[in-house]
C-alpha positions in Angstrom: -15.8 -0.2 9.6 -14.8 -0.8 6.5 -16.0 -3.9 4.4 -12.7 -5.7 4.4 -12.7 -5.4 8.5 -15.9 -6.4 8.6 -15.7 -9.6 6.8 -12.0 -10.5 8.7 -13.8 -10.1 12.1 -16.3 -12.6 10.7 -13.7 -15.0 9.5 -11.8 -14.8 13.0 -15.6 -15.1 15.1 -16.4 -18.2 12.5 -12.7 -19.8 13.1 -12.2 -18.9 16.6 -9.0 -21.8 16.6 -8.0 -21.4 13.5 -4.0 -20.6 13.5 -3.7 -19.6 9.6 -6.5 -18.2 7.6 -5.8 -19.3 3.9 -7.8 -16.2 1.6 -8.1 -17.6 -2.2 -8.1 -15.7 -5.6 -7.9 -17.2 -8.9 -8.3 -16.7 -12.7 -7.9 -18.2 -16.3 -5.1 -16.8 -18.2 -7.3 -16.8 -21.2 -6.5 -13.1 -22.1 -4.9 -10.1 -20.8 -6.3 -9.9 -17.2 -8.5 -7.2 -17.0 -9.8 -4.7 -14.0 -12.5 -6.7 -13.7 -10.7 -9.8 -12.6 -8.6 -7.7 -11.0 -11.7 -6.9 -8.6 -11.2 -10.3 -7.4 -7.7 -10.4 -6.1 -7.6 -7.0 -4.6 -11.1 -7.6 -2.6 -8.7 -10.9 -1.7 -5.8 -8.9 -0.6 -8.1 -6.3 1.7 -9.6 -8.7 3.6 -6.1 -10.4 4.2 -4.5 -6.9 5.4 -7.6 -6.6 7.6 -6.3 -10.6 9.3 -3.1 -9.1 9.8 -4.2 -6.0 11.5 -6.0 -8.3 13.7 -2.9 -10.2 14.5 -3.8 -13.4 12.6 -1.4 -15.4 9.9 -2.4 -15.1 6.3 -1.7 -17.0 3.5 -3.0 -15.6 0.3 -2.7 -17.5 -2.3 -3.6 -16.9 -6.2 -4.6 -19.6 -8.5 -3.7 -19.6 -12.4 -6.1 -22.1 -13.8 -3.4 -22.6 -16.6 -4.5 -26.6 -17.3 -8.1 -24.7 -18.5 -8.9 -25.5 -22.2 -7.6 -22.9 -25.0 -11.4 -22.1 -25.9 -11.3 -19.1 -28.7 -8.8 -17.0 -30.3 -8.7 -14.0 -28.5 -9.7 -10.9 -30.8 -5.7 -9.5 -30.9 -4.6 -12.7 -32.1 -3.9 -14.3 -35.5 -6.6 -16.6 -36.6 -4.2 -19.4 -37.5 -4.6 -19.8 -33.6 -7.8 -21.7 -34.1 -4.8 -24.4 -34.4 -4.8 -24.4 -30.3 -8.2 -24.9 -29.6 -8.5 -28.0 -26.9 -5.2 -28.1 -25.8 -3.8 -26.8 -22.2 -3.2 -23.2 -21.8 0.2 -24.1 -20.9 0.9 -26.1 -24.4 -0.3 -22.7 -26.3 2.2 -21.0 -27.9 3.4 -18.2 -26.7 1.9 -14.5 -28.5 4.9 -12.8 -28.8 7.9 -15.6 -28.8 9.3 -14.1 -25.6 7.8 -17.2 -22.9 7.6 -21.0 -22.6 3.6 -20.6 -23.3 0.5 -18.3 -24.0 -0.1 -19.2 -20.1 3.3 -18.3 -19.1 2.7 -14.5 -21.0 -0.3 -13.8 -19.5 0.6 -14.7 -16.2 3.8 -13.0 -16.1 2.3 -9.6 -17.6 -0.2 -9.7 -14.5 2.0 -10.9 -11.9 4.4 -7.7 -13.2 1.3 -5.5 -12.7 0.2 -6.7 -9.2 4.0 -5.9 -7.7 3.3 -2.5 -8.6 0.6 -2.4 -6.3 2.5 -4.1 -3.7 0.4 -7.4 -3.7 2.3 -10.3 -3.9 0.5 -13.5 -3.2 1.5 -17.0 -3.4 0.8 -18.0 -7.0 -0.2 -21.7 -7.7 0.0 -22.9 -11.2 -2.1 -25.2 -11.7 -1.0 -26.9 -14.5 1.9 -28.0 -12.3 -0.1 -29.1 -9.5 -2.1 -31.7 -11.7 1.0 -33.0 -13.6 2.7 -33.5 -10.1 0.1 -36.1 -9.6 -0.6 -34.3 -6.2 -4.6 -34.1 -7.0 -5.2 -37.7 -8.3 -6.8 -39.6 -5.2 -9.1 -36.6 -5.3 -9.8 -37.6 -8.9 -9.9 -40.9 -8.3 -12.3 -40.3 -5.4 -14.8 -37.9 -7.4 -14.5 -41.0 -10.5 -16.1 -43.2 -7.7 -18.5 -40.6 -6.4 -20.0 -39.8 -9.8 -23.1 -40.6 -9.4 -24.0 -38.4 -6.6 -21.9 -35.6 -8.2 -24.8 -36.1 -11.0 -27.2 -36.0 -8.6 -26.0 -32.5 -7.1 -25.3 -31.1 -10.8 -29.2 -31.9 -11.7 -30.5 -30.1 -8.3 -29.1 -27.4 -9.8 -30.4 -27.7 -13.5 -33.6 -27.3 -15.4 -33.3 -31.0 -17.3 -34.8 -34.0 -15.8 -31.9 -36.8 -14.8 -31.7 -39.8 -16.4 -30.1 -43.0 -15.4 -28.5 -43.6 -18.9 -27.4 -39.8 -18.2 -26.0 -40.7 -14.9 -24.3 -43.8 -15.6 -22.5 -42.0 -19.1 -21.2 -39.3 -16.5 -17.8 -38.5 -15.4 -16.3 -35.7 -13.9 -13.1 -35.5 -15.4 -11.6 -34.6 -18.7 -8.6 -36.4 -20.3 -6.2 -34.5 -22.6 -5.7 -36.5 -25.5 -2.1 -38.6 -25.1 -1.6 -38.2 -29.1 -3.0 -35.2 -29.8 -2.7 -33.2 -26.6 -6.3 -31.6 -26.7 -9.7 -32.2 -24.7 -11.7 -33.4 -28.0 -12.0 -36.9 -25.9 -14.8 -39.0 -24.4 -14.7 -41.2 -21.5 -15.9 -44.7 -21.5 -15.0 -46.7 -18.5 -13.8 -46.5 -15.0 -13.1 -49.7 -13.3 -13.1 -49.1 -9.5 -11.0 -51.8 -9.0 -8.3 -51.5 -11.5 -8.7 -48.0 -11.5 -8.0 -47.6 -14.9 -10.3 -45.3 -17.4 -11.0 -45.9 -21.0 -11.2 -42.9 -23.3 -11.2 -42.3 -26.8 -10.4 -39.2 -29.1 -11.7 -37.7 -31.9 -7.8 -37.7 -33.2 -8.7 -41.7 -33.5 -6.5 -42.3 -30.4 -8.2 -45.0 -28.1 -6.3 -45.4 -24.2 -6.5 -47.2 -21.2 -5.3 -44.7 -18.1 -4.3 -45.6 -14.7 -6.1 -43.0 -13.0 -3.0 -42.5 -9.9 -0.5 -42.3 -12.0 -2.4 -40.0 -15.0 -0.9 -36.3 -15.4 -3.7 -35.5 -18.4 -6.7 -35.7 -16.3 -8.7 -32.5 -14.7 -11.6 -32.4 -12.7 -14.6 -30.0 -14.1 -14.4 -26.7 -12.8 -17.4 -27.4 -10.6 -15.9 -30.5 -8.8 -11.9 -29.0 -9.4 -13.1 -25.6 -6.9 -13.9 -27.7 -3.8 -11.6 -30.2 -4.4 -9.0 -27.1 -4.0 -10.7 -25.7 -1.0 -10.2 -28.5 0.4 -6.6 -28.9 -0.5 -5.7 -25.6 0.3 -8.2 -25.2 3.4 -9.4 -21.8 2.1 -11.7 -19.9 4.5 -12.2 -17.0 2.4 -12.5 -16.2 -1.2 -15.0 -13.8 -3.5 -16.5 -14.6 -7.0 -18.2 -12.5 -9.7 -21.8 -12.2 -9.9 -21.5 -15.2 -12.8 -21.1 -17.8 -10.3 -22.7 -16.2 -7.7 -26.7 -17.2 -8.8 -29.0 -19.4 -7.3 -27.7 -22.0 -9.9 -24.5 -20.7 -10.7 -21.2 -22.2 -9.8 -20.3 -21.4 -6.1 -23.6 -22.9 -4.8 -23.1 -26.1 -7.0 -19.5 -26.3 -5.6 -20.7 -25.6 -2.1 -22.8 -28.7 -2.3 -20.1 -30.6 -3.6 -17.3 -29.7 -1.2 -20.0 -30.4 1.7 -20.9 -33.9 0.5 -18.3 -35.3 -1.7 -15.1 -33.7 -0.1 -16.4 -33.6 3.1 -15.0 -30.1 3.7 -16.5 -27.0 4.8 -16.7 -24.5 2.0 -15.2 -21.3 2.6 -17.0 -17.5 3.1 -18.0 -16.1 -0.1 -18.6 -12.6 -1.5 -20.0 -12.1 -4.6 -18.9 -9.2 -6.2 -20.3 -6.7 -8.8 -18.5 -6.2 -12.4 -16.8 -3.3 -13.3 -18.0 -1.8 -16.9 -16.2 0.3 -19.3 -17.6 4.0 -18.9 -20.1 4.2 -22.0 -20.3 0.8 -22.4 -22.5 -2.2 -21.2 -20.7 -4.7 -22.4 -18.9 -6.8 -19.9 -15.2 -7.0 -19.8 -13.9 -10.1 -21.7 -9.9 -10.9 -22.0 -11.1 -13.0 -25.5 -12.6 -10.0 -27.3 -10.1 -7.2 -26.1 -13.2 -4.9 -24.8 -11.3 -4.5 -21.7 -9.0 -2.3 -19.4 -6.2 -4.2 -17.8 -4.1 -3.0 -14.2 -1.4 -2.4 -16.6 -3.3 0.2 -18.5 -4.6 2.0 -15.3 -1.3 2.2 -14.2 -0.1 4.5 -17.2 -2.7 7.0 -16.0 -2.6 6.5 -12.5 -0.1 5.7 -9.5 -0.9 2.4 -8.3 -2.8 4.5 -4.5 -5.4 6.3 -6.7 -6.4 3.0 -8.4 -6.3 0.9 -5.1 -8.3 3.9 -3.5 -11.3 3.0 -6.1 -11.7 -0.5 -5.7 -11.2 0.2 -1.9 -14.2 2.6 -1.3 -16.1 0.7 -3.3 -18.5 -2.2 -1.5 -17.1 -5.8 -3.5 -21.3 -5.9 -4.3 -21.3 -2.0 -5.8 -20.8 -1.8 -9.4 -19.2 1.1 -11.0 -17.2 2.3 -14.0 -14.3 3.3 -14.9 -13.3 5.8 -17.9 -10.2 7.3 -18.8 -11.5 10.5 -20.2 -11.9 13.5 -17.6 -13.3 11.1 -15.5 -9.4 10.8 -14.7 -9.0 14.0 -13.3 -12.1 13.7 -10.8 -10.8 10.4 -9.6 -7.4 12.2 -9.0 -8.7 15.2 -7.7 -10.5 13.1 -5.0 -7.8 10.9 -4.5 -5.7 14.0 -3.6 -8.1 16.0 -1.8 -8.9 12.8 0.8 -5.5 12.0 1.0 -4.4 15.6 1.9 -6.7 15.1 4.9 -6.0 11.8 5.8 -2.6 12.9 6.3 -3.2 16.0 8.0 -5.7 13.6 10.5 -9.1 15.9 9.3 -10.8 13.3 7.7 -13.7 12.3 9.5 -15.9 10.0 7.3 -14.9 6.6 8.7 -15.7 4.5 5.5 -12.9 6.8 3.3 -10.6 7.1 6.2 -10.3 3.2 6.0 -10.3 2.9 2.3 -7.5 5.6 2.1 -5.6 3.9 4.9 -6.0 0.5 2.5 -5.2 2.2 -0.4 -1.7 3.2 1.1 -0.6 0.2 2.9 2.2 -0.6 0.5 2.7 3.1 -0.7 5.3 3.3 -3.2 5.2 6.8 -3.8 5.2 10.2 -2.2 3.2 12.9 -2.7 2.9 14.2 -6.1 2.2 17.3 -7.6 -1.4 18.0 -8.7 -2.5 15.9 -12.0 -4.9 18.5 -13.0 -2.4 21.0 -12.8 0.2 19.1 -14.4 -2.0 18.1 -17.2 -2.8 21.3 -17.7 0.9 22.6 -17.9 2.5 20.5 -20.0 1.4 20.9 -23.4 2.3 24.4 -22.8 5.6 23.7 -22.0 6.0 20.6 -25.1 5.7 18.2 -22.5 9.4 18.7 -21.0 9.7 17.9 -17.5 12.6 19.6 -16.8 10.3 22.8 -17.8 7.7 21.3 -15.2 9.8 20.7 -12.3 11.0 24.6 -12.8 8.0 26.1 -12.8 6.6 24.0 -10.1 9.4 25.1 -7.9 8.8 28.5 -8.5 5.6 28.0 -7.0 7.1 26.6 -3.7 6.6 23.1 -4.5 9.8 20.9 -4.7 9.6 17.3 -6.0 12.1 14.6 -6.9 13.3 14.3 -10.3 11.6 10.8 -10.4 8.1 12.0 -8.9 8.0 14.7 -11.6 8.9 12.3 -14.5 6.2 10.2 -13.3 3.5 12.1 -12.9 4.5 13.8 -16.1 4.7 10.5 -18.2 1.1 9.4 -16.9 -0.7 12.6 -17.8 1.7 13.3 -20.9 0.2 9.4 -21.9 -3.6 10.3 -20.9 -3.4 13.6 -22.7 -2.1 12.0 -26.2 -4.2 8.8 -25.8 -7.5 9.8 -24.5 -8.1 13.5 -24.0 -6.4 15.1 -27.4 -8.8 17.8 -27.2 -6.3 19.0 -24.2 -3.2 19.1 -26.7 -3.5 22.9 -26.7 -0.7 25.4 -27.6 -0.2 29.1 -26.6 -1.4 31.7 -29.5 1.2 32.6 -31.6 -0.5 36.6 -32.3 -3.1 38.2 -30.1 -7.0 37.6 -31.3 -7.7 41.3 -32.3 -10.8 39.7 -33.7 -12.0 38.5 -30.7 -11.1 41.6 -28.4 -13.0 43.5 -30.9 -16.4 41.6 -29.6 -15.8 41.8 -26.4 -18.4 44.8 -24.3 -16.1 47.6 -23.1 -16.8 46.7 -19.5 -14.7 43.1 -20.5 -12.1 45.2 -22.6 -11.8 47.0 -19.0 -11.3 43.7 -17.5 -8.5 42.8 -19.7 -7.0 45.9 -19.5 -7.1 46.0 -15.5 -5.6 42.0 -15.5 -2.5 43.7 -17.7 -2.4 46.4 -15.8 -1.6 44.0 -12.3 0.9 42.0 -15.0 3.0 44.7 -14.8 3.3 45.6 -11.5 6.5 44.3 -9.6 6.2 40.4 -8.3 3.8 40.3 -5.7 2.7 37.1 -4.0 0.5 35.1 -5.1 -2.3 35.1 -2.6 -2.5 39.2 -3.6 -1.9 39.1 -6.7 -5.1 36.5 -6.7 -6.9 38.2 -5.0 -6.4 41.5 -7.0 -7.4 39.5 -9.8 -10.6 38.4 -8.2 -11.5 42.5 -7.4 -11.3 43.4 -10.6 -14.6 42.3 -11.1 -16.4 43.5 -8.1 -20.0 43.6 -7.8 -22.4 44.2 -4.9 -24.0 41.3 -6.1 -22.2 38.0 -5.1 -23.9 36.0 -7.5 -23.2 38.3 -10.3 -19.6 38.9 -9.2 -19.2 35.3 -9.5 -20.0 34.7 -12.6 -18.2 37.7 -13.8 -14.8 36.1 -12.2 -15.5 33.1 -14.0 -16.0 35.0 -17.4 -12.8 37.2 -17.0 -10.6 33.8 -16.7 -12.6 32.2 -19.7 -11.6 35.5 -22.0 -8.1 35.1 -20.9 -8.1 31.3 -21.7 -9.3 32.2 -25.2 -6.8 35.4 -25.8 -4.1 33.0 -24.7 -5.1 29.4 -25.3 -7.5 29.6 -27.7 -9.9 27.9 -25.4 -12.1 28.4 -22.7 -10.1 26.7 -20.0 -6.8 26.3 -18.8 -4.7 26.3 -15.6 -4.6 28.0 -12.8 -3.8 31.2 -13.7 -0.2 31.6 -12.1 0.5 28.3 -13.4 -0.3 30.1 -16.6 1.5 33.4 -15.8 4.2 31.0 -14.9 4.2 28.3 -17.6 3.8 31.4 -20.9 6.1 34.1 -19.1 4.5 37.9 -18.4 6.3 39.2 -21.6 4.4 36.9 -23.5 0.8 37.2 -21.8 1.0 41.0 -22.4 1.4 40.5 -26.2 -1.0 38.9 -26.4 -3.6 40.3 -23.8 -2.8 44.0 -24.0 -4.7 45.5 -26.8 -3.6 49.3 -25.7 -0.2 50.0 -24.8 3.0 49.5 -25.2 3.4 45.4 -25.1 1.3 45.8 -28.4 3.7 48.2 -29.7 7.1 45.9 -29.2 5.1 42.8 -30.3 4.3 44.6 -33.9 7.6 45.9 -34.3 8.9 42.2 -33.4 6.5 40.5 -35.8 7.9 43.5 -38.4 11.1 42.0 -37.9 
């Protein structure tokens, strides 16, 4: 059983009378939302789909914590942004100047990426919720119970509680009415008048009537459980950093029960995703990350969803945009072919594939490995690519060809420039002369096959493999591998390349013979052309 279905079954068992299951995720728009954060929303998404599959109604909410303070300037922004530290994200200017705020800039960036996966939750913008005064009764309730909240918080800290600290504790942060920042201190709260008194480093000193104040925010560990009750959340995942014994979830769980009187949601901790070759945690502010949009420039939505679906949330994994891309594509293509044919027998893999295709937006695409091998040889021309694939019996729409070629081209140019190979301009006589006699015979035999009348690919390749026949099967496989490496070296000046039939299609028989035939008429023709 897939992990998402297991969680859905647990939820149904725990809430047998519930009509609608509210599943939640949330992120602060501190910068570009990276794929580590994406794991949270995709985990929730898979559970919502499992609940729907079980016939349940689902409300899938995603909270933008855009009423949080701007804490530090991300690496990619000008240091002049330091002047905005302490403001809510919705009050910080847009980095590109095209949105109403810093928050909207990164919110729209991520929402557009989510749409490409078919993930369309109900977005809740916390700045709007707070400023609508919807939460003010809960804020007032937290202020009245601030001593008990302090005691709960201290249960999870190593420091000693004191009466002085308890009396000075307030579970809220105030954004100053003069400068707009949270550089404030609350000095008093009067339960009868429902007023708080605060001061700010900017010199402001003011009194706020809590029921009508739109500039007060609960601290995170109180805010989170308050919203669970407001939205009746029954499921929400959280990162490993929130999931330790003294982490945010365990604190919020107690506050939810004791202060707000609500059962906390079914909580699933998830492991972090790392960038291959790096042990540093991905971060929006440092710029050390891959975003979903980054991955979509290399992968289609379905292979990405499959990657997340096949790993249990508590399993850490890394993502690289090096040769791992080929391995991930090859795995996905192989399993999808088996899934479509009904021959994928592994239950977990079949369930992961099913979930990755739930919002399928693209039909079958050509092999990414084949496309990425051919593109450099044809100057990245998608029209030539389409014709070559048609000659090989594969017919795809213009849209699919262009999308696959664009992803493969981006991957090669940005991440594996060593694949920017070209067909040799002249025969490598020096290399040919270093070959053993038997290796030269293999090359000559291959040229002989190229000169024959067109053969079906299967027949042609069978005869190519037969060139290196040997009674010892292990030796024969080694010889065959050596033959292919020699062909690639003589044609592309490297030991790897596209499948031999694809290479012939891309380069052309005559050009191949001009580079491989060191004994016959092809060499004479090449020399005459070269002299001209």
